[in-house]
MITIBA-902869 format. One record per residue: z, x, y of N, C-alpha, C, O in turn. Coordinates in pm, 1 decimal, padded with zeros to 6 digits. Layout:
> nup:neast:nnorth:caup:caeast:canorth:cup:ceast:cnorth:oup:oeast:onorth
> Z:X:Y:Z:X:Y:Z:X:Y:Z:X:Y
...
This chain:
> nup:neast:nnorth:caup:caeast:canorth:cup:ceast:cnorth:oup:oeast:onorth
> -14486.9:-09746.5:-20350.6:-14373.9:-09753.5:-20258.1:-14372.0:-09627.6:-20172.1:-14385.6:-09516.8:-20223.9
> -14355.3:-09644.0:-20042.4:-14354.6:-09529.9:-19951.7:-14212.6:-09478.3:-19932.9:-14115.3:-09552.6:-19945.7
> -14203.1:-09350.3:-19902.6:-14073.7:-09289.1:-19874.8:-14033.8:-09323.4:-19732.5:-14114.9:-09307.4:-19641.2
> -13909.5:-09370.8:-19710.2:-13867.1:-09402.4:-19573.2:-13871.4:-09278.5:-19483.6:-13853.1:-09165.7:-19529.3
> -13895.5:-09302.4:-19357.6:-13898.2:-09192.4:-19260.2:-13758.5:-09134.1:-19245.1:-13659.9:-09207.7:-19240.7
> -13750.5:-09001.0:-19237.2:-13621.1:-08939.9:-19210.2:-13595.4:-08940.7:-19059.3:-13680.9:-08983.3:-18981.6
> -13479.1:-08894.3:-19019.2:-13439.0:-08902.3:-18878.2:-13533.2:-08824.1:-18787.4:-13571.2:-08872.7:-18680.9
> -13570.7:-08704.6:-18828.3:-13657.5:-08624.9:-18741.2:-13795.8:-08688.6:-18728.4:-13857.9:-08678.9:-18622.5
> -13844.6:-08752.8:-18833.0:-13972.6:-08823.7:-18823.9:-13961.1:-08945.0:-18731.1:-14053.0:-08974.5:-18654.8
> -13848.1:-09014.4:-18738.4:-13826.6:-09126.5:-18647.9:-13818.7:-09078.1:-18502.9:-13873.4:-09141.9:-18412.8
> -13750.4:-08965.0:-18480.6:-13738.3:-08909.9:-18344.7:-13875.2:-08871.6:-18289.2:-13905.8:-08899.3:-18173.3
> -13956.9:-08808.3:-18372.1:-14090.9:-08769.9:-18327.9:-14175.2:-08893.2:-18295.2:-14245.2:-08896.3:-18194.0
> -14168.0:-08994.6:-18381.8:-14242.8:-09118.0:-18357.4:-14196.5:-09185.2:-18228.5:-14278.4:-09235.2:-18151.3
> -14066.0:-09186.5:-18205.3:-14012.1:-09247.3:-18083.6:-14057.4:-09170.5:-17960.0:-14099.3:-09231.8:-17861.8
> -14049.9:-09037.6:-17962.8:-14091.3:-08956.8:-17847.3:-14237.5:-08982.0:-17812.3:-14272.6:-08993.2:-17694.9
> -14322.5:-08990.9:-17914.1:-14464.5:-09019.5:-17889.5:-14482.1:-09158.9:-17828.9:-14563.4:-09178.4:-17738.6
> -14405.0:-09255.2:-17879.7:-14414.9:-09392.0:-17827.7:-14368.3:-09399.3:-17682.6:-14431.6:-09466.0:-17600.8
> -14258.5:-09331.4:-17650.0:-14208.8:-09330.8:-17511.6:-14316.5:-09275.3:-17418.8:-14343.9:-09332.3:-17313.2
> -14376.6:-09165.3:-17458.3:-14481.2:-09105.6:-17375.2:-14599.3:-09201.7:-17359.3:-14649.5:-09220.0:-17248.4
> -14643.7:-09262.9:-17469.1:-14757.6:-09355.3:-17463.7:-14727.4:-09476.0:-17375.1:-14811.8:-09518.5:-17296.2
> -14606.9:-09530.8:-17388.3:-14569.3:-09647.7:-17308.6:-14563.3:-09612.4:-17160.3:-14615.2:-09686.5:-17076.8
> -14500.4:-09500.2:-17127.3:-14490.6:-09460.5:-16986.3:-14628.2:-09429.8:-16928.3:-14656.5:-09463.8:-16813.4
> -14712.8:-09366.3:-17006.6:-14846.4:-09330.9:-16959.3:-14931.3:-09455.2:-16933.9:-15017.0:-09454.7:-16845.5
> -14908.4:-09561.1:-17010.3:-14988.9:-09682.6:-16998.9:-14931.7:-09786.2:-16901.5:-15002.4:-09879.2:-16862.6
> -14806.1:-09771.7:-16862.1:-14742.6:-09871.3:-16776.6:-14794.1:-09859.9:-16632.1:-14783.8:-09753.0:-16571.9
> -14849.3:-09968.2:-16575.9:-14907.1:-09961.3:-16440.2:-14807.1:-09918.6:-16331.9:-14842.6:-09841.0:-16243.2
> -14683.1:-09967.8:-16337.9:-14584.9:-09931.8:-16235.2:-14549.0:-09783.6:-16243.3:-14534.1:-09717.4:-16140.6
> -14535.2:-09732.0:-16364.9:-14504.3:-09589.2:-16382.5:-14624.2:-09505.9:-16341.0:-14608.8:-09402.8:-16275.4
> -14743.9:-09550.0:-16378.8:-14864.7:-09478.5:-16337.5:-14869.7:-09465.6:-16185.3:-14890.3:-09356.7:-16131.8
> -14850.7:-09577.1:-16117.4:-14855.4:-09577.5:-15971.3:-14747.7:-09487.1:-15912.6:-14775.2:-09408.1:-15822.3
> -14625.5:-09498.5:-15963.5:-14514.1:-09420.5:-15909.9:-14525.4:-09271.7:-15933.2:-14474.2:-09191.8:-15854.7
> -14593.5:-09233.5:-16042.6:-14604.4:-09091.1:-16077.1:-14746.9:-09038.1:-16062.3:-14786.6:-08943.7:-16130.4
> -14822.7:-09100.1:-15972.6:-14951.8:-09046.0:-15933.2:-15066.6:-09067.9:-16028.3:-15169.4:-09001.4:-16015.7
> -15053.2:-09158.6:-16123.0:-15162.6:-09183.6:-16215.5:-15267.9:-09274.5:-16154.7:-15238.2:-09358.9:-16070.2
> -15389.8:-09255.9:-16198.6:-15501.9:-09342.7:-16160.5:-15581.3:-09372.5:-16287.3:-15541.9:-09331.4:-16396.5
> -15691.3:-09442.8:-16273.3:-15773.9:-09470.5:-16390.8:-15832.8:-09342.7:-16449.4:-15866.7:-09339.0:-16567.6
> -15845.3:-09238.2:-16368.1:-15903.1:-09111.7:-16414.0:-15799.7:-09002.0:-16438.0:-15828.3:-08904.3:-16507.1
> -15680.8:-09017.1:-16382.1:-15579.0:-08912.0:-16388.8:-15451.2:-08970.7:-16448.7:-15402.1:-09073.1:-16401.1
> -15396.9:-08906.5:-16553.2:-15272.7:-08959.0:-16611.0:-15154.8:-08935.6:-16516.7:-15159.7:-08846.0:-16432.4
> -15048.3:-09016.0:-16530.5:-14929.6:-08992.9:-16447.6:-14867.0:-08857.1:-16481.2:-14892.2:-08799.9:-16587.3
> -14786.0:-08808.0:-16389.4:-14724.9:-08675.0:-16405.4:-14602.4:-08685.1:-16496.7:-14489.7:-08702.2:-16450.2
> -14627.2:-08674.1:-16628.0:-14525.4:-08677.5:-16731.6:-14533.0:-08544.5:-16805.8:-14636.4:-08511.6:-16864.0
> -14423.4:-08467.5:-16804.0:-14429.3:-08332.1:-16859.8:-14313.7:-08304.1:-16954.9:-14202.0:-08352.3:-16936.2
> -14343.9:-08224.2:-17058.2:-14235.2:-08165.1:-17136.9:-14171.9:-08054.3:-17053.9:-14049.8:-08039.0:-17050.1
> -14256.9:-07978.0:-16988.0:-14212.5:-07870.6:-16899.8:-14301.3:-07877.5:-16775.6:-14424.0:-07877.0:-16786.4
> -14240.0:-07884.0:-16659.2:-14316.8:-07899.2:-16534.8:-14401.6:-07775.6:-16507.3:-14362.6:-07664.1:-16542.2
> -14517.0:-07795.2:-16445.0:-14598.2:-07679.9:-16405.4:-14525.2:-07596.7:-16299.6:-14426.2:-07641.2:-16241.5
> -14574.5:-07478.0:-16276.3:-14508.1:-07387.0:-16183.6:-14499.8:-07440.7:-16040.5:-14398.4:-07421.9:-15973.3
> -14604.2:-07506.3:-15994.3:-14606.5:-07562.4:-15860.1:-14641.2:-07710.8:-15869.2:-14754.5:-07749.2:-15840.3
> -14544.8:-07795.2:-15909.1:-14576.4:-07935.5:-15938.4:-14601.6:-08018.7:-15813.3:-14556.6:-07985.9:-15703.6
> -14674.8:-08126.7:-15833.9:-14692.0:-08229.7:-15731.9:-14579.7:-08330.7:-15756.6:-14556.7:-08371.1:-15870.6
> -14510.5:-08371.2:-15651.2:-14399.3:-08465.5:-15662.4:-14448.1:-08606.3:-15634.1:-14546.4:-08622.3:-15561.8
> -14385.2:-08707.2:-15686.8:-14279.9:-08706.3:-15787.7:-14339.2:-08685.1:-15927.3:-14458.1:-08707.2:-15950.5
> -14252.9:-08641.7:-16019.1:-14294.2:-08625.4:-16157.7:-14174.2:-08646.2:-16249.2:-14059.5:-08649.3:-16204.8
> -14203.9:-08660.5:-16378.3:-14100.8:-08682.3:-16479.5:-14107.6:-08571.8:-16582.2:-14216.2:-08529.7:-16621.7
> -13991.5:-08524.4:-16625.9:-13984.0:-08433.0:-16739.6:-13895.7:-08494.8:-16846.1:-13798.6:-08564.7:-16817.0
> -13932.1:-08467.1:-16969.8:-13853.9:-08514.9:-17082.9:-13741.6:-08415.3:-17109.8:-13764.6:-08294.8:-17120.6
> -13621.0:-08467.5:-17120.3:-13505.6:-08382.4:-17146.8:-13465.7:-08388.1:-17292.9:-13549.1:-08406.9:-17381.5
> -13337.5:-08371.7:-17315.7:-13283.7:-08364.9:-17451.4:-13309.6:-08492.7:-17528.7:-13309.5:-08602.4:-17472.8
> -13331.8:-08476.6:-17658.1:-13344.1:-08588.7:-17751.4:-13254.9:-08555.3:-17869.9:-13284.7:-08464.7:-17947.6
> -13146.9:-08628.0:-17882.9:-13050.0:-08606.5:-17991.3:-13054.0:-08728.1:-18082.3:-13040.0:-08841.2:-18035.7
> -13073.1:-08705.5:-18211.8:-13084.3:-08815.0:-18308.0:-12976.7:-08802.8:-18414.3:-12940.6:-08692.9:-18456.5
> -12925.8:-08918.9:-18457.3:-12824.2:-08919.3:-18562.8:-12844.4:-09038.9:-18654.0:-12894.6:-09143.6:-18612.9
> -12804.1:-09020.7:-18778.6:-12812.6:-09126.0:-18879.7:-12693.1:-09218.1:-18862.1:-12578.5:-09173.9:-18871.1
> -12718.6:-09344.6:-18837.4:-12608.9:-09440.9:-18822.2:-12620.0:-09552.9:-18925.0:-12548.2:-09652.6:-18917.4
> -12710.8:-09535.8:-19021.6:-12734.5:-09639.5:-19121.0:-12643.0:-09627.9:-19240.7:-12565.2:-09533.4:-19254.2
> -12654.7:-09725.7:-19326.1:-12583.6:-09726.0:-19453.2:-12683.8:-09707.8:-19565.4:-12801.6:-09682.2:-19540.7
> -12637.1:-09720.8:-19688.4:-12723.6:-09701.8:-19804.0:-12844.0:-09794.8:-19803.5:-12954.4:-09753.3:-19838.6
> -12824.2:-09918.0:-19764.6:-12931.7:-10017.2:-19768.0:-12996.4:-10041.1:-19631.9:-13093.7:-10115.8:-19622.2
> -12943.9:-09979.0:-19527.6:-12994.9:-10001.9:-19393.2:-13019.7:-09868.3:-19323.7:-12928.0:-09812.3:-19263.6
> -13142.8:-09816.3:-19331.2:-13172.2:-09687.6:-19267.5:-13191.0:-09702.5:-19115.6:-13297.4:-09742.7:-19068.5
> -13086.4:-09669.6:-19041.3:-13092.1:-09676.2:-18894.8:-13071.5:-09537.0:-18836.9:-13000.9:-09454.0:-18894.3
> -13133.7:-09512.8:-18722.9:-13112.5:-09388.5:-18650.0:-13086.9:-09422.5:-18504.4:-13145.1:-09516.2:-18449.7
> -12998.9:-09345.2:-18442.5:-12973.1:-09360.0:-18299.6:-13024.3:-09235.4:-18230.2:-13000.5:-09123.2:-18274.9
> -13094.8:-09256.7:-18120.3:-13155.2:-09146.7:-18044.5:-13103.4:-09152.9:-17901.4:-13117.1:-09255.1:-17834.0
> -13044.8:-09044.8:-17856.1:-13001.9:-09032.2:-17717.2:-13109.7:-08949.2:-17646.8:-13128.7:-08831.5:-17677.7
> -13179.5:-09011.2:-17552.5:-13291.2:-08946.6:-17483.6:-13262.7:-08940.8:-17334.3:-13216.2:-09038.5:-17275.7
> -13290.5:-08827.0:-17273.1:-13271.3:-08811.7:-17129.6:-13405.9:-08788.5:-17062.0:-13483.6:-08702.2:-17102.9
> -13431.9:-08866.9:-16958.2:-13552.1:-08851.5:-16876.8:-13509.6:-08800.9:-16739.7:-13409.2:-08846.4:-16684.8
> -13585.4:-08707.4:-16684.3:-13555.1:-08647.5:-16554.3:-13667.0:-08678.8:-16456.5:-13783.8:-08652.8:-16485.2
> -13632.4:-08733.7:-16342.8:-13728.9:-08759.9:-16235.2:-13703.4:-08661.0:-16122.2:-13588.9:-08627.1:-16091.9
> -13810.4:-08616.0:-16061.4:-13800.9:-08519.0:-15952.2:-13882.1:-08571.1:-15834.4:-13998.5:-08607.9:-15850.7
> -13821.6:-08574.6:-15715.8:-13888.0:-08629.8:-15597.5:-13853.3:-08547.1:-15474.8:-13742.7:-08494.4:-15463.0
> -13947.8:-08536.8:-15385.0:-13923.3:-08472.6:-15256.4:-13927.7:-08575.2:-15143.5:-13936.4:-08538.2:-15026.4
> -13921.9:-08702.6:-15177.7:-13913.3:-08807.9:-15077.8:-13783.8:-08785.6:-14998.9:-13684.5:-08739.8:-15055.5
> -13783.6:-08816.8:-14871.4:-13669.6:-08787.3:-14784.9:-13538.4:-08846.4:-14835.2:-13435.3:-08779.4:-14830.2
> -13539.9:-08967.5:-14882.5:-13418.1:-09031.6:-14931.9:-13419.6:-09047.9:-15082.3:-13505.3:-08993.2:-15151.7
> -13323.1:-09124.5:-15131.7:-13310.6:-09148.1:-15275.7:-13394.0:-09267.0:-15323.5:-13403.6:-09290.8:-15443.8
> -13453.8:-09341.1:-15231.5:-13521.4:-09466.5:-15266.5:-13630.7:-09448.7:-15371.3:-13641.0:-09530.1:-15463.1
> -13711.6:-09345.2:-15359.9:-13820.6:-09325.0:-15455.5:-13765.8:-09303.6:-15596.0:-13813.9:-09365.3:-15691.1
> -13666.5:-09217.4:-15610.1:-13608.2:-09191.2:-15742.0:-13543.5:-09317.0:-15797.8:-13558.8:-09347.0:-15916.2
> -13472.0:-09390.4:-15715.1:-13405.7:-09511.8:-15762.2:-13508.3:-09615.9:-15809.0:-13487.3:-09681.3:-15911.1
> -13617.9:-09631.6:-15736.1:-13721.9:-09726.0:-15776.9:-13786.4:-09682.2:-15908.3:-13811.2:-09764.8:-15996.1
> -13813.3:-09553.4:-15921.5:-13874.0:-09502.4:-16045.0:-13780.6:-09518.1:-16164.2:-13826.2:-09550.4:-16273.9
> -13651.1:-09496.0:-16145.1:-13555.4:-09516.4:-16254.2:-13561.0:-09660.8:-16303.9:-13557.8:-09685.7:-16424.4
> -13569.2:-09754.2:-16211.6:-13579.5:-09894.5:-16249.5:-13708.4:-09924.4:-16324.9:-13707.7:-10000.0:-16422.0
> -13818.1:-09865.9:-16280.9:-13946.0:-09887.0:-16348.3:-13943.5:-09832.2:-16490.4:-13998.3:-09893.3:-16582.1
> -13880.0:-09717.8:-16508.3:-13869.2:-09659.6:-16643.2:-13789.1:-09750.6:-16734.6:-13828.2:-09775.5:-16848.7
> -13677.3:-09799.7:-16684.3:-13592.8:-09887.9:-16764.0:-13665.6:-10013.9:-16806.9:-13650.8:-10058.0:-16920.8
> -13744.1:-10072.6:-16717.1:-13820.3:-10193.7:-16750.2:-13933.6:-10164.8:-16848.7:-13963.5:-10247.0:-16935.3
> -13995.7:-10049.2:-16835.3:-14110.3:-10015.9:-16920.5:-14069.6:-09991.3:-17065.9:-14146.8:-10019.5:-17157.5
> -13949.6:-09939.2:-17087.2:-13909.0:-09896.6:-17221.4:-13826.2:-10001.3:-17294.6:-13715.4:-09973.1:-17340.1
> -13880.2:-10121.8:-17305.8:-13809.9:-10227.5:-17378.1:-13843.5:-10217.0:-17527.3:-13947.3:-10161.1:-17562.6
> -13758.4:-10269.2:-17614.8:-13779.0:-10255.4:-17759.7:-13914.3:-10306.7:-17810.4:-13976.2:-10243.0:-17895.6
> -13960.1:-10419.9:-17759.6:-14085.7:-10476.0:-17808.3:-14204.8:-10385.6:-17775.1:-14291.3:-10362.0:-17859.4
> -14208.0:-10336.1:-17653.2:-14318.6:-10248.5:-17611.7:-14315.7:-10117.6:-17689.2:-14420.2:-10068.6:-17732.0
> -14196.7:-10060.3:-17707.6:-14186.2:-09935.7:-17784.2:-14225.1:-09956.6:-17929.4:-14295.4:-09873.4:-17986.8
> -14180.7:-10066.2:-17989.9:-14215.6:-10093.5:-18129.6:-14366.4:-10106.9:-18145.9:-14422.7:-10057.6:-18243.7
> -14432.1:-10172.9:-18051.5:-14577.4:-10190.1:-18058.9:-14649.6:-10055.7:-18052.2:-14757.4:-10040.6:-18109.7
> -14591.8:-09958.7:-17983.1:-14655.6:-09828.2:-17964.6:-14613.2:-09725.8:-18069.7:-14670.2:-09616.8:-18075.3
> -14515.1:-09758.3:-18152.3:-14456.2:-09659.0:-18242.5:-14482.1:-09690.5:-18388.8:-14520.6:-09801.8:-18424.7
> -14460.2:-09590.7:-18471.4:-14463.3:-09609.7:-18616.2:-14323.3:-09638.4:-18669.1:-14302.3:-09640.8:-18790.3
> -14228.2:-09660.1:-18579.8:-14093.5:-09705.0:-18615.2:-14067.3:-09835.4:-18541.6:-14132.5:-09866.3:-18441.9
> -13970.8:-09911.5:-18592.1:-13929.1:-10033.7:-18523.9:-13810.6:-10000.3:-18434.8:-13715.9:-09935.2:-18478.9
> -13815.3:-10044.0:-18311.5:-13706.3:-10020.1:-18216.8:-13619.1:-10144.5:-18215.1:-13663.4:-10252.5:-18176.0
> -13495.8:-10128.2:-18257.7:-13402.9:-10239.9:-18264.5:-13339.7:-10267.0:-18128.4:-13322.5:-10382.6:-18089.8
> -13305.0:-10160.8:-18055.6:-13245.1:-10179.4:-17922.6:-13270.5:-10058.2:-17834.9:-13285.1:-09945.7:-17882.8
> -13275.3:-10084.3:-17705.8:-13285.3:-09979.6:-17604.0:-13179.9:-10011.1:-17498.4:-13181.2:-10118.4:-17438.0
> -13088.7:-09916.6:-17476.8:-12980.0:-09936.3:-17381.0:-12981.4:-09820.8:-17282.4:-12986.7:-09704.3:-17321.7
> -12976.5:-09854.1:-17153.2:-12959.4:-09749.5:-17051.3:-12811.2:-09715.0:-17047.2:-12728.6:-09796.1:-17005.3
> -12778.5:-09594.5:-17090.9:-12638.9:-09550.7:-17095.0:-12590.7:-09520.1:-16953.9:-12481.7:-09561.9:-16914.8
> -12671.8:-09446.9:-16877.4:-12640.6:-09421.9:-16737.3:-12764.4:-09373.9:-16664.5:-12859.8:-09325.1:-16724.9
> -12760.4:-09388.9:-16533.6:-12859.9:-09326.3:-16447.4:-12783.4:-09258.1:-16335.3:-12674.0:-09300.7:-16298.2
> -12840.7:-09154.1:-16283.1:-12773.9:-09077.0:-16178.9:-12880.3:-09022.5:-16085.4:-12991.0:-08990.7:-16128.8
> -12847.7:-09011.6:-15958.3:-12937.0:-08951.5:-15859.5:-12859.0:-08841.8:-15789.0:-12754.6:-08866.1:-15728.6
> -12912.2:-08720.9:-15798.2:-12846.0:-08602.3:-15741.9:-12941.7:-08529.4:-15649.2:-13063.4:-08545.1:-15658.9
> -12886.1:-08450.2:-15560.1:-12970.2:-08361.6:-15480.3:-12973.2:-08227.3:-15552.9:-12869.1:-08171.8:-15587.9
> -13093.7:-08176.4:-15574.7:-13110.3:-08048.3:-15643.4:-13060.4:-07934.8:-15554.2:-13049.2:-07951.6:-15432.8
> -13030.2:-07818.8:-15614.4:-12977.3:-07705.5:-15536.4:-13065.3:-07658.6:-15421.4:-13015.2:-07596.3:-15327.9
> -13196.8:-07687.2:-15425.8:-13283.9:-07643.2:-15315.9:-13262.4:-07724.7:-15188.4:-13313.6:-07688.1:-15082.6
> -13186.8:-07835.7:-15197.3:-13157.6:-07918.2:-15081.0:-13269.1:-08013.3:-15040.6:-13247.7:-08099.8:-14955.6
> -13386.7:-07999.9:-15098.8:-13502.2:-08083.2:-15063.3:-13538.1:-08183.9:-15171.2:-13597.5:-08287.9:-15142.8
> -13502.3:-08153.0:-15293.8:-13547.5:-08231.4:-15407.7:-13437.6:-08323.3:-15457.4:-13322.0:-08282.8:-15469.2
> -13474.3:-08447.3:-15486.5:-13381.6:-08540.5:-15551.3:-13411.2:-08539.8:-15701.0:-13526.7:-08537.9:-15743.3
> -13305.2:-08541.4:-15779.0:-13315.0:-08536.7:-15924.9:-13254.1:-08664.5:-15980.7:-13134.9:-08689.9:-15963.5
> -13335.4:-08743.9:-16047.0:-13287.1:-08865.4:-16110.8:-13276.5:-08845.4:-16260.3:-13364.1:-08785.0:-16322.1
> -13169.5:-08896.0:-16318.1:-13147.7:-08887.1:-16462.2:-13138.0:-09027.0:-16519.9:-13075.4:-09115.0:-16460.8
> -13199.5:-09047.3:-16634.7:-13185.6:-09172.3:-16707.5:-13156.5:-09136.9:-16852.1:-13239.5:-09075.6:-16919.2
> -13039.3:-09175.0:-16900.3:-13003.2:-09152.2:-17040.8:-13017.8:-09283.4:-17114.4:-12959.8:-09385.0:-17076.0
> -13095.7:-09279.8:-17220.3:-13120.9:-09397.7:-17302.2:-13061.4:-09379.2:-17440.9:-13060.5:-09268.6:-17494.9
> -13012.8:-09486.0:-17496.9:-12968.9:-09490.0:-17635.7:-13061.6:-09587.3:-17706.5:-13063.2:-09706.4:-17675.5
> -13138.7:-09536.2:-17801.9:-13240.5:-09616.4:-17868.7:-13213.2:-09614.9:-18019.0:-13201.1:-09508.6:-18080.0
> -13203.7:-09733.7:-18077.2:-13181.3:-09745.6:-18220.6:-13311.9:-09784.2:-18288.4:-13379.2:-09878.6:-18247.0
> -13347.2:-09709.1:-18394.3:-13472.0:-09732.9:-18465.9:-13446.9:-09747.6:-18615.6:-13342.9:-09708.2:-18668.4
> -13545.8:-09805.6:-18681.0:-13550.0:-09806.6:-18826.7:-13696.8:-09805.7:-18867.4:-13782.6:-09847.7:-18789.7
> -13726.9:-09758.3:-18988.3:-13866.7:-09756.5:-19031.3:-13927.5:-09895.6:-19027.5:-13860.2:-09993.7:-19059.3
> -14053.7:-09904.9:-18989.1:-14117.6:-10036.5:-18979.5:-14124.6:-10107.6:-19113.6:-14117.4:-10230.4:-19118.1
> -14138.3:-10033.7:-19222.5:-14146.1:-10100.6:-19351.8:-14013.4:-10167.1:-19388.3:-14009.3:-10253.7:-19475.8
> -13904.7:-10126.8:-19321.6:-13774.2:-10187.6:-19343.6:-13749.4:-10306.3:-19250.7:-13653.7:-10381.3:-19270.0
> -13835.7:-10323.5:-19149.5:-13812.7:-10426.6:-19047.7:-13816.2:-10567.2:-19106.2:-13746.6:-10655.9:-19056.8
> -13895.6:-10589.1:-19210.3:-13905.6:-10723.6:-19265.4:-13802.5:-10750.2:-19373.3:-13789.4:-10864.0:-19418.5
> -13729.4:-10649.0:-19415.6:-13630.4:-10666.3:-19522.0:-13505.5:-10736.6:-19471.9:-13412.2:-10758.9:-19549.0
């Protein structure tokens, strides 16, 4: 019998799955400059002089929401998009592509955890303080449970 994954292990598995799914999704690849030879611009921390548009991973907050017999975790994840396109259209299109790419079935297939639900809590498009850059935010609420518990 295996030991169930704890919350931090589930969070790590989910973060890896999100990255893998976004990196492999054709619409996200196209929108963030990926090609067959170059991965899309997905960063934990952006380079000093980035090429736009790009995505950075923001906060990931995880909490135990399960009971004694049902090990569930909820993860609040924030994704940040950065664009220098003249209007908001590029950021808005990319936010939509991210939301479509991160569905529960696709994430579960890429993860060592089962994703029960993925909900977009909010999205926002702001102008950054430099006046040239648009900043898009996507907050996701993702509920997971260990895959070995998925069939129970």
